N, C-alpha and C positions, 0 to 999 in steps of 0.2 A: 760540584756547584756546594758551594755555601748559601746556606736561603738569608737572604739579608733582611733588617730587620724592616725596611720597605716594602718588602714583598708581603711579610708575616701581615704588618698594616692593613694592605690592600685588598689581602685575601681575606683576612676577619670584617675590612668594612665591605664585600659584596657579599658575606653570606649575612650581614647584617640587612642588607635592602631585600633580600631575598626571601628572607624569613620574616621581613612586615610584610611583604604580597600576601604568602603563605599566610602569615596567620590572621590577615584580614579577610581573608576568602576562608580559612576552616574555620574562625571563630563568628564570623557575622553573617555571612552567608544565607544559611538557615534562619536567623532571627529580622534580616532585611527582607528575606522572599516571603517567611510565613506569617510575620507576625506584624511587617509595616505594608507590605505590597497584596494579605492578603491569604495566598496559594496554601491547597493543603500543606500539611506538615509530611506528611506520610508522604506524597507525590515527591515536594521539593526535597526530602532525605533519599530517597528511592534515585531517582538523575543522579544527585549527588555520589550518592555510594556505586551507581552505574560509572559514571563521568571519572571517579578517585581511583577505581579498581580497573580502566580499562586504560587510566593512566598508567597505571603502574604496571599492568601488562607492557606496555608498550614502552619499558624504559630499557630492559634486553635489546629490544630492536633499534634505541637511539641508540645505545653502547656503541651498538656493533656499526652503526652509522656514522658516529662520531671517529671510532676506530680507523675506518677508511677514508675518512677527506684530506684530503693533501691541498695545501693553497700557500699563498707565496704569506701568511699571517698566521699558517700554524694550522693545527685540528680542531683548537678549542674555542679562540678568540672567535670566527665568525658564527659561532653556532651562539658560545654565551653573550653576543651583541644585537642579533638578527631576533633569540628569543624572547632578550630582556624588552625591547621595542614593542615587540607583535605585544607580549605580555602583558604591557604595561598599558597599551590601546584598549587590551579587553580588559583588563582590571577596571579601569572605566566604566566600559561599556555593558559592564556587571553591575558596576553599581548605580548606574545613567538608566535606568530602564525606559523605556517609552511610558506614556500614559496610555499603556492597554489595560485588561484583565483578558480572564476567564482563557479559553484557549490560547489566545493571542500571546498573553502573556507566560503561559505555560512552555509555547513552541519556543518562546524568545530564552528564556531561560535555560532551555534543554541546549539549544545550541550553540550557545554565549558560552555555558559553564565549560561544554567540554571541548570550546575553542583551548577556553582560559583554560585547561589541564593540560593541555598537547603543547602550546607557547610555552609552558611552566617546562615541562619536560626538556621542550628544546635545548633552556639554558642551565634545568639542573644539573640534566650530566655531566654537560662538559664541564661545568665549575667543580663536581665535583673530580671526577677524572682527571682532572690538569696536576692534582697532588705527586703523583706518580711521577710525572714529566717535568716538575718543576724544581728540581732535589732528587736528588738519586741516595742521600743518604737517611738510614731506617729510622734512626732518631729524630731528624730534621721532617721526615713525612710525619711519623704519630704528634708530635706537635704543632704539623699546618694538621691536621683531623681535628685533635683538640681545640686548634684556634674556629676553626672554622664550626664547629659544635658547639662551643664556648657562645662565640660572636652568634650565632642564627639564635642561642637561646636571647641575647639581649635583642633582638633584631622581634624575634617574638613575641619580648616584656613589654615593647616601647608600645607595640599594637596594643596588645590588653592592657597596658595603664592608663593610657591616653584617647583610644577610639569612643567612646561612649561622650565622653566631656565635648573632647573637638568636634565630634557630629552637634551636636546641640548648641557649641558656639558658630559653628559656618556656616549652619542651618539654622540661625536664629528659632530655633524651637522647633525648624520640620525636619521628624528625620531623614525622610526620604532627599532632599536637596545636601543635607549634613554629610551623608554618605558620597553621593556625587563627588562633592568636593572633597572629602580626604581620601577617598579612593583616589582623581587628579592630584594632590601630590605624595602620598606615597607611591605613586608611577612615576613621577619625576625624578624622588631622592633613588629608588632602585635603579634608573634608567643611572644617573647619575655617579649610583655607587660601583656599577658593573665596568660603567667605562674605566674607572679609577682603576678596579682590580686589572683588565685587560691592558688598561697601559703599566701598569707595573712588575704586573706578573707574566712573566716569560717563560717559553719552553725550551727544554734543550734542542741546542740542535743535532740534529738524529735521532733524538730520542726514537724508540720505535714502540707501538703497540699492538699487542697479539690479540687477533681475533676470534672469535670463538661463534657457533652459532649456538642459536639460543637452547639446542637441548643439551648441549656441552655445558653451559652454563650452569644448570640446573641440574644436572648429572656434579657438577663439579661441588657444588652446594648440600647434595646430598650425601654423599661419599664424608663431607664431615660433620658427624657427629655433633661435636663441642659446637659448633659453627650454628648448627641446625637449634638448639639448643638456646643460641643468645637471641638469631630469628624471632623465634619464640617469646623469647623476656619482651625484646621489641615490640611484638603485636602486644601483647596483653599492657605493658606499660603505657604504650602510645594510645590504643583503646581506651583506659580508663583515664589518660589527660585529652584525650576528644569530647570523650564523655564530657568531663566537668566543665571542659571551656565552651558548649554549645549551649550545657544547661544553664549554667552558673547565673548569665542573662535573665535567664527567666524566673531564677530564686528569686533575685533582689527586686524585679519587675514586681513581679505579685504573690511572695510570700514574704519578703522583707518589707518590703512597700511604701507608703509616706512617700511625699513630694519629693524626698530631696533623693531618692532610691539610687539615679544614674552618679552623685557625689559616693555614695557606698558603695555603691559598684565598685568605681573606678581606685574606692582607697584600699578594697578587699585584692585587686589587681594589682594592683601597686604595690603591696604587701605581696603579693604571692610575687612576681616577677621580680622584686628584689631577693626575696628571700630562695627561687631560683637559681640564680646567679652567684649567690652566698654558696649557695649548695657546690654549685661547679666550683667556685676558684677559691672556696675558704673552706668550707667544710671535706672534701674530698680530698683536698692535698693534705690537711693537716689528719686525719683521718686512717688512711688508706696504710701509709706502713705501719702503724699501730696496731691496725685490726688485720690488714692486708685485706684486698679486693674481694675475694669473696665472701667473705665474711660481711666486712662492709655493706655488698649489697642487698643481705638478708636483712643486714638491719636496714637500710634504707627503705624497702620493701613494706619491712614492717612498721615504721614511719608512715609511709602514706596511709596503711594500712587505719592505723590507730588516728589520724587525723578524718581522716571520711567518718571515722566510725565518729569523736567528739562530737561532729558537726551536725552528725546524725541526732547524737545525744542534747545535744545543747537546743535544738529545735524541736525534742520530744517535751524538754521541759519547761518551754515558753518562751525560752534565751535567745530565739534565735530573728530576735531584731535589735541585740547586742553587738554592734559591730567587732566590739573590741575583741569580744569571745572568740565570734567569727573567724574576725586575722588569723588571733593565736590558734584554733587550729589550722586553717588553709594556711601558716606559715608552713607546719610541718609535712603538710603534703606536696607542698612545691619543691619546701628545701629535699625531702625525698628525691626528686625528681628532678632538681638537677644534678646529686651524686648521680642516679641511676642513670640520666645521660649520659655521664661521663663513663660509667664505669661497661653499659653496653659495648661503644666504642673500642674499649680499653678490649676486652672481651672480643672483638672480632679482631683485632689485629693480632693476639693470642693464637687464635683459632686459625689462622692464617700460616700461624709457624707450626701448631698442631698438624694441618693440613698437610705441609710437604713434608714433613718428618714423615707421614704417614702412607703418601702416593708419590714423594718427590718431585709433587709438580705445585709451584708457589700459585694460587689463584686468588693474588689479590684483590685483583679489579671484580670477580664474580662475588664473593661476598662483600666489600665493599656496596655494589651495586644492589645488593640482596638489601640493606639498610634504607636506601630510600623506596626501594619497591615495599617492604612492609610498613613503612612508616605512614605510606600514599594507604596501603591498603585496611589497614590500620582507621585511618581517619574515615575512608569511607565508609567502614562497617557503623563506626563508630554515628555516624549522622543518621544513615539510615535507622539504626535501632531508636537515634532522637527523635526521626521523626514521629518512625510506630509510636513510639512510649508518649509525646505529647498529646497527639489524636488517642491512643487508650485509655488517659486520666484526664482527656474531655478539656484541654487548658483553649479554654477563646483567647484570640490575639485580639490585642488591641492596637489599629492605626490609627486612633485619634490622636490631635496633638493638643487640643487643650482640654481641660478636665479632669476629672479622677479617674485613673486605672481602672479599668475591668476587674472588677472582685469575681475571684476562683472561688470555684465548693471546698469545703473540706476534704472533699474525698480526690480532687485533683492536688491541692496541695500538700495532700498526702503522700498521694503516688511524685510527683515532684522531687520530694524529701528522698525518697526510695530510690527513683531514677539516676540520682545526683549521687547517691553515696552505696548502694546496698551494690549497682552493678558491678563501679570500681574495683569495689572489693572484693567481690567475684574473680575477675579477669585477674588483679593481685594474685591472689590466691594462689590460680593458677598458675603463673611465673614461679610463685613461691618455691610451688611444690615440686615443677619437673628443673629447675636448678639445683634445687637442694639434692633431688636423686637421681640427676643426670649432669649434670656441672663437673667435670674434673679437674677444669686447671686452674691450681690452686697457684700460685706465686709462687713456690718451690718448683711444681710441676715448670711453669711457664721459665723459667730460670733453667731448669734442666732440658728442658725441651730447647733453648735458645745456644748452653754447650754444644749437643748433640749438632745444630748446625752446625755451628761455627769448626767445628770440627769437619764437616764433611757428609756427615751420615745421615741419609737421606732416605726415604720410599720403605722405611722399615716401619712392620707391623706396630700399632702403637701395647704398650705395656701393659 
């Protein structure tokens, strides 16, 4: 069955909605509970890491549960709808914390955030698992994957761009109230987007989905060295991105400063979000045929590292209050990240064919489920490092709604700059080194593998 335009649009809308929710949680929970509500950054980071790693470990179990589901509405849609509604309710509870403090607030945060992660998994795994059941055409499956990832980037960019200004407007200057109201709005948009997705995207009748044990799933991944290298790259790239998204708000509030810091932060994230989309939808299509995917991947990693280095240089030169220079440097980072997001998805697709050639087994669902697993694990580790880092540099949170923002020491500002730039550079360097040394799926090799598979030759040792 050929993939229709309406199905593609609906699937993309679902990605926009769900990643708006994910971005709101991933980018602002640390800030909300540490800076606004006053919890220890290390405690918040620890809970976030535990919950996200626990959530990531649940992904394979959720995949098996979905695969075994049989209902008149199919396997995926019941989980997608129920998970979406529950997650939207928990999202609101997360940002509408009661007026408690101390131990009470710590317990509330830990319980609600873990519930948020569990309910998000309920809808996220079925969403991505739908792809093989929607269309049997490999090209359509690849296109649907790219549409999903691109639209997910759009949803994330919307949150990055508009959240703080919306929070300020909806809360009339009260950030606590503003975050509760924006969470309510995002939750409603989320539910509507997934209902639209489920209404348009249907499974094939009789489509079968193989199930494996969790042990078999991980063994399948470990047998595929090219998938492992891609997964490592995803871990490093997303870890760098989440470090940036968690720390940049502190940079603008306490380092860039000024009465209009929210506006400057919004401009920076707007430019970043736009450049990320341009990287996915414009730069990648223009350059991947000219340079080849593997060369373009190295170029994009270098771009991102250069962008971080330039941000640090701008700050050291005393130009950190120049929003134009910061935006230009940030544009390199975010455009590169957009390119890298598409390329890692493409590399995962190629590693599926590679694995089939080596073993005779096509572990498509296993390989792609690891993308979600690793992204969640990366975000958990990144936010834990953020929490420890903020406490180590002695950053003093500021929950006041009026008056000047609390001034930080010179050492704290220096530490913030280094955390925001040097740590991402180190992670991207690791990705670059391992990719350059171990990744062998060049465009020519991928085509060779595809030709071999079409000829019906599988299960052969890789040459």
